[in-house]
ZAMARGU-4260 file (C-alpha; in steps of 0.2 Angstrom, whole numbers, plus 5000, padded with zeros to 4 digits):
<rodrens>
0) 4982/4915/4892 | 4997/4914/4902 | 5007/4923/4916 | 5025/4917/4915 | 5035/4918/4932
5) 5050/4909/4937 | 5051/4892/4927 | 5033/4889/4927 | 5018/4896/4917 | 5005/4904/4928
10) 4989/4912/4922 | 4985/4931/4924 | 4970/4936/4914 | 4968/4954/4910 | 4952/4962/4905
15) 4953/4981/4901 | 4936/4988/4905 | 4944/4998/4893 | 4988/5016/4997 | 4993/5031/5003
20) 5007/5019/4999 | 5024/5016/4995 | 5029/4998/4995 | 5029/4992/5013 | 5043/4982/5020
25) 5032/4966/5019 | 5030/4968/5000 | 5046/4961/4993 | 5048/4959/4974 | 5046/4950/4963
30) 5028/4945/4963 | 5020/4928/4959 | 5003/4921/4958 | 4993/4909/4969 | 4976/4904/4962
35) 4967/4920/4959 | 4979/4931/4969 | 4995/4940/4965 | 5006/4937/4980 | 5023/4942/4987
40) 5035/4929/4980 | 5045/4928/4997 | 5031/4929/5010 | 5016/4922/5000 | 5006/4937/5006
45) 4994/4945/4994 | 4999/4961/4985 | 4984/4971/4978 | 4988/4981/4963 | 4980/4998/4964
50) 4986/5006/4948 | 4984/5022/4938 | 4987/5023/4920 | 5000/5036/4914 | 5004/5037/4895
55) 5019/5039/4884 | 5012/5031/4868 | 5005/5046/4859 | 5014/5056/4845 | 5027/5064/4856
60) 5032/5048/4865 | 5036/5058/4880 | 5027/5054/4897 | 5014/5067/4899 | 5015/5080/4912
65) 5033/5084/4913 | 5029/5102/4908 | 5018/5104/4924 | 5028/5098/4939 | 5045/5090/4943
70) 5044/5072/4940 | 5046/5067/4958 | 5032/5078/4964 | 5020/5069/4951 | 5026/5052/4958
75) 5022/5058/4976 | 5005/5064/4971 | 5002/5046/4964 | 5005/5039/4981 | 4996/5052/4990
80) 4980/5048/4980 | 4981/5030/4986 | 4989/5021/4971 | 5003/5009/4973 | 5007/5006/4955
85) 5007/5014/4938 | 5003/5006/4921 | 5015/5016/4910 | 5011/5015/4891 | 5023/5015/4877
90) 5024/5012/4858 | 5033/4998/4850 | 5043/5010/4838 | 5051/5019/4853 | 5061/5003/4855
95) 5063/4996/4837 | 5066/5011/4826 | 5081/5022/4827 | 5073/5037/4819 | 5060/5037/4833
100) 5071/5033/4849 | 5086/5043/4844 | 5075/5059/4843 | 5077/5070/4859 | 5063/5076/4870
105) 5066/5094/4863 | 5066/5088/4845 | 5050/5078/4847 | 5041/5093/4854 | 5048/5104/4840
110) 5041/5092/4827 | 5024/5095/4834 | 5026/5114/4836 | 5023/5111/4855 | 5034/5126/4859
115) 5025/5131/4875 | 5026/5113/4882 | 5045/5113/4878 | 5047/5130/4887 | 5038/5123/4902
120) 5048/5107/4903 | 5063/5118/4903 | 5057/5125/4919 | 5050/5110/4928 | 5061/5096/4922
125) 5075/5104/4912 | 5086/5088/4912 | 5074/5079/4901 | 5075/5091/4886 | 5091/5084/4879
130) 5087/5066/4883 | 5084/5054/4869 | 5066/5048/4870 | 5070/5031/4876 | 5081/5038/4890
135) 5067/5050/4895 | 5055/5034/4897 | 5069/5026/4907 | 5071/5041/4918 | 5052/5041/4922
140) 5053/5022/4926 | 5067/5025/4938 | 5060/5040/4947 | 5043/5030/4950 | 5053/5016/4957
145) 5063/5027/4969 | 5047/5034/4975 | 5041/5016/4980 | 5029/5013/4966 | 5027/4997/4956
150) 5026/4997/4937 | 5017/4988/4923 | 5024/4992/4907 | 5011/4992/4894 | 5013/4990/4875
155) 4999/5001/4870 | 5002/5003/4851 | 5016/5001/4838 | 5016/5017/4829 | 5014/5031/4842
160) 4996/5039/4841 | 4981/5040/4851 | 4972/5024/4854 | 4960/5016/4848 | 4951/5016/4832
165) 4946/4999/4825 | 4955/5001/4809 | 4970/5012/4813 | 4984/5000/4807 | 4988/4997/4825
170) 4975/4984/4830 | 4980/4966/4826 | 4995/4956/4820 | 4998/4960/4802 | 4990/4977/4802
175) 5000/4991/4793 | 5010/4996/4808 | 5009/4980/4818 | 5022/4968/4812 | 5023/4953/4824
180) 5041/4951/4823 | 5045/4969/4826 | 5032/4968/4841 | 5042/4953/4848 | 5058/4963/4846
185) 5050/4978/4855 | 5045/4967/4870 | 5062/4959/4871 | 5070/4976/4871 | 5059/4982/4885
190) 5061/4966/4895 | 5080/4967/4893 | 5081/4986/4898 | 5072/4984/4914 | 5076/4967/4920
195) 5087/4974/4934 | 5073/4986/4940 | 5064/4976/4953 | 5050/4988/4954 | 5045/4984/4936
200) 5034/4970/4941 | 5025/4966/4925 | 5023/4969/4906 | 5007/4970/4897 | 5010/4963/4880
205) 4997/4973/4870 | 4982/4985/4873 | 4965/4982/4865 | 4968/4970/4851 | 4955/4974/4838
210) 4950/4975/4819 | 4945/4965/4805 | 4961/4954/4805 | 4957/4947/4823 | 4957/4929/4824
215) 4960/4916/4838 | 4974/4906/4828 | 4986/4921/4826 | 4981/4927/4844 | 4987/4911/4852
220) 5003/4910/4841 | 5009/4927/4843 | 5004/4929/4862 | 5014/4913/4866 | 5029/4919/4856
225) 5029/4936/4865 | 5026/4929/4882 | 5041/4917/4879 | 5052/4931/4873 | 5049/4941/4889
230) 5051/4926/4900 | 5067/4920/4893 | 5075/4938/4897 | 5066/4941/4914 | 5058/4926/4922
235) 5053/4937/4937 | 5040/4947/4927 | 5022/4945/4928 | 5017/4944/4909 | 5000/4950/4906
240) 4992/4941/4891 | 4975/4948/4885 | 4961/4947/4872 | 4953/4963/4878 | 4937/4971/4882
245) 4935/4987/4891 | 4922/4993/4903 | 4917/5011/4901 | 4900/5019/4900 | 4903/5024/4882
250) 4902/5005/4878 | 4883/5008/4880 | 4880/5026/4882 | 4863/5026/4875 | 4858/5012/4887
255) 4864/5020/4902 | 4855/5036/4897 | 4839/5028/4892 | 4836/5012/4901 | 4831/5010/4920
260) 4848/5010/4929 | 4844/4994/4939 | 4841/4985/4922 | 4856/4992/4914 | 4867/4988/4929
265) 4860/4970/4930 | 4864/4968/4911 | 4882/4975/4912 | 4886/4966/4928 | 4880/4950/4920
270) 4891/4953/4905 | 4906/4957/4916 | 4904/4940/4925 | 4901/4931/4909 | 4916/4938/4900
275) 4929/4940/4914 | 4923/4939/4932 | 4920/4920/4931 | 4939/4918/4929 | 4942/4921/4947
280) 4930/4906/4952 | 4929/4887/4950 | 4942/4874/4951 | 4956/4883/4942 | 4954/4902/4946
285) 4966/4915/4939 | 4970/4933/4944 | 4960/4946/4935 | 4967/4963/4932 | 4955/4977/4926
290) 4968/4988/4917 | 4956/5002/4912 | 4940/5009/4919 | 4936/5027/4922 | 4924/5042/4920
295) 4922/5060/4917 | 4927/5067/4934 | 4917/5083/4931 | 4902/5072/4936 | 4890/5080/4924
300) 4889/5065/4913 | 4873/5055/4917 | 4879/5039/4909 | 4896/5039/4917 | 4888/5043/4934
305) 4876/5028/4933 | 4889/5017/4926 | 4901/5020/4940 | 4888/5017/4953 | 4886/5000/4946
310) 4905/4997/4943 | 4910/5001/4961 | 4900/4988/4970 | 4902/4975/4956 | 4921/4976/4957
315) 4922/4978/4976 | 4913/4962/4979 | 4927/4953/4970 | 4941/4963/4977 | 4950/4964/4960
320) 4967/4972/4955 | 4965/4986/4943 | 4972/5002/4935 | 4961/5018/4934 | 4961/5028/4918
325) 4969/5040/4921 | 4983/5051/4928 | 4987/5063/4914 | 4977/5079/4915 | 4982/5086/4898
330) 4992/5081/4882 | 5007/5090/4874 | 4999/5085/4858 | 4984/5074/4854 | 4975/5071/4838
335) 4980/5088/4831 | 4977/5098/4847 | 4990/5106/4859 | 4987/5105/4878 | 4970/5095/4876
340) 4962/5093/4893 | 4958/5075/4899 | 4942/5076/4909 | 4945/5058/4915 | 4961/5063/4924
345) 4962/5062/4943 | 4972/5078/4943 | 4966/5096/4938 | 4972/5103/4922 | 4987/5111/4930
350) 4992/5094/4938 | 4993/5102/4955 | 4978/5094/4965 | 4965/5081/4963 | 4951/5086/4951
355) 4938/5078/4961 | 4942/5074/4979 | 4925/5066/4982 | 4929/5053/4968 | 4945/5049/4977
360) 4935/5046/4993 | 4923/5035/4983 | 4938/5025/4976 | 4944/5021/4994 | 4934/5004/4995
365) 4942/4998/4979 | 4959/5003/4986 | 4957/4993/5002 | 4962/4975/5003 | 4946/4966/5007
370) 4951/4948/5004 | 4967/4939/5010 | 4969/4921/5005 | 4980/4918/5020 | 4968/4926/5033
375) 4962/4915/5047 | 4950/4929/5052 | 4931/4925/5052 | 4923/4932/5036 | 4911/4946/5037
380) 4903/4960/5026 | 4906/4978/5024 | 4890/4988/5018 | 4895/4999/5004 | 4884/5013/4998
385) 4887/5013/4979 | 4883/5031/4975 | 4895/5039/4988 | 4907/5024/4991 | 4905/5027/5009
390) 4903/5012/5021 | 4889/5010/5034 | 4898/5011/5050 | 4893/5012/5069 | 4902/5025/5080
395) 4907/5024/5098 | 4890/5029/5103 | 4882/5015/5093 | 4875/5027/5080 | 4874/5022/5062
400) 4881/5033/5049 | 4890/5033/5032 | 4908/5037/5033 | 4925/5032/5025 | 4929/5014/5022
405) 4947/5014/5029 | 4940/5011/5046 | 4924/5000/5043 | 4912/4991/5053 | 4910/4972/5052
410) 4893/4965/5049 | 4887/4947/5047 | 4872/4941/5037 | 4866/4923/5035 | 4855/4927/5020
415) 4838/4934/5015 | 4826/4936/5030 | 4840/4936/5043 | 4846/4950/5053 | 4862/4960/5048
420) 4871/4959/5064 | 4886/4969/5071 | 4900/4956/5072 | 4905/4951/5090 | 4889/4959/5098
425) 4871/4955/5101 | 4866/4971/5091 | 4858/4971/5073 | 4853/4984/5061 | 4835/4989/5063
430) 4823/5000/5053 | 4813/5013/5063 | 4801/5020/5050 | 4800/5029/5033 | 4812/5043/5032
435) 4820/5039/5049 | 4838/5035/5053 | 4842/5016/5056 | 4849/5011/5072 | 4857/4996/5080
440) 4846/4986/5092 | 4845/4970/5102 | 4828/4967/5094 | 4834/4956/5081 | 4818/4945/5078
445) 4806/4959/5072 | 4802/4961/5054 | 4811/4978/5054 | 4827/4968/5058 | 4825/4955/5044
450) 4834/4961/5029 | 4832/4955/5011 | 4841/4959/4995 | 4826/4963/4985 | 4832/4968/4968
455) 4838/4957/4954 | 4856/4964/4955 | 4855/4963/4974 | 4858/4981/4977 | 4843/4985/4988
460) 4842/4980/5006 | 4824/4980/5013 | 4813/4976/5027 | 4795/4975/5029 | 4786/4992/5035
465) 4780/4990/5053 | 4764/5000/5049 | 4760/4993/5032 | 4766/4975/5029 | 4762/4976/5010
470) 4776/4989/5009 | 4795/4988/5010 | 4807/5000/5018 | 4824/5001/5009 | 4840/5006/5016
475) 4844/5024/5009 | 4856/5038/5010 | 4853/5057/5006 | 4861/5063/4990 | 4866/5079/4999
480) 4872/5070/5015 | 4876/5052/5012 | 4882/5051/5030 | 4864/5050/5035 | 4858/5032/5033
485) 4839/5030/5034 | 4825/5019/5027 | 4812/5025/5014 | 4798/5016/5006 | 4806/5007/4992
490) 4805/5017/4976 | 4803/5001/4965 | 4793/4985/4969 | 4803/4969/4971 | 4809/4962/4955
495) 4803/4978/4945 | 4818/4981/4933 | 4808/4994/4923 | 4807/5005/4938 | 4816/5021/4933
500) 4823/5028/4950 | 4835/5041/4946 | 4844/5044/4962 | 4852/5027/4965 | 4854/5033/4983
505) 4847/5016/4989 | 4860/5005/4981 | 4870/4996/4994 | 4881/4981/4992 | 4886/4968/5005
510) 4904/4966/5001 | 4913/4951/5008 | 4929/4953/5018 | 4941/4943/5030 | 4954/4956/5035
515) 4956/4956/5054
</rodrens>
């Protein structure tokens, strides 16, 4: 697995667990790698990829949403929601088959009987209708760049269609629609077309390889050939090379629904570190980019809600680069349906506003840069509440509360049985009693100030109850008001993975950081 940059081969490993920001002046392009980090090639500073997926690979081959808003307005919304990057998908045939790429946007919509979408594009983005499909894609790439967004161009499928069935002919080299030579030609065409677009910082060679043909020998052979083809045309690109696995709740819906959440989180987090997370550690660490994760943002899916309460602290603790699924709130045409709604979208059905502002607030801790390989600041912890995504902060009056993670309190902790101290002070976090708010205190030697991570997944912070030393008090937050940080009698005994505590309101993670 290789990332190719300049004249050297560097590793970027992508597992698809599948700012309000424009590029600041300190982030020059192209990008490179340094150990497990993606960095600015000129300054050496870390650049964190906080991407959102946006698709152009389905039957229409038109970037979704052009019927809803002017393209520039959509790009601005992406930045306003805290993303600095787009993983923009495409099908191989868009670049290799004349009967596909010569078709205009209007003709493509006509072929799908998408007359309403065509009429709406005529209002919102009229210049697109007469464009050949390749030029339409190019126009989107250009507009995103003008708005200061970075792009990773993702070869999602060969034949345009919704992805992914295991045996859909698009899964692995040699499948019905997946000719390796045509695939390499498509990668070469894309690399050549966008080689002068500095905001195109990377290419992902193929999404979700799968199916009965899958084998290691062909994977190595063709992935190397594809990477070399891209590199020979544009040596400045980060080339994402992948043998993929996705992390969504639907990988284990039954388990998330039926098993105790603590046990399932432990199992899934362990699986993540076994299959991918370990790549960021050891003597030869590599960048790890989570290209897909997401959930039903209507928030009524129990499995999704439990999954994300586990996903957030697991990934925050590693400060990984990622791409959320997804931007598109609807599809012109998907699997036989017109204007099908996408409930994983960060936007509402009309593409006008965030579908779920609370989810975007929860995402903040993942959008923040928490670890900087060049930082000389002393390391510390941020205490993150998994269910709300809020941080445990101390205000000017020394009151403890849950609030946004953009301005976060720095804590230090030397290990189980030691105080959680307010960095740079003589104050520490102290429990007062069951159901009562925690406080910061100078009394850092009492049992009520000696915190332990008591669960197998280290998501519960507990002290001994002052009035009953056989009981523990766990840090907790109200589901109705997560800004209220209290302690309650721990719902589960230490080490009891079979405890079925529904709320997950007492899941907290000590997330390492070294940002001044």
